C-alpha angles and dihedrals in degrees: 000000000000120000121201134197088222115109115263110264102173108120092200093057095039089055088059096053130079108260092232093062099031094092089060093063125097130203122270138169138196138193115215122174089345094307123112121225129190120223140164129223146184136183116261113179108309099342140069108240112211133195121189133209091256092053096257115138134205143177128219115195110238090237088063094055115103131184117249111258116232124213 
């Protein structure tokens, strides 16, 4: 799972969100079984709340988030 600070641009995800909160969501992507999925996320309390293109949702506790290491 990769979380980005860029605005969410996935029309599929944005169509599943309430318009009043859609602008708070950021872009994310995940690779599962070799397939890439787009998602959008926002912080809610002490967790990142995710919404995927297929409508699935998930939560990642903030203490599990790690910055990407650069080479």
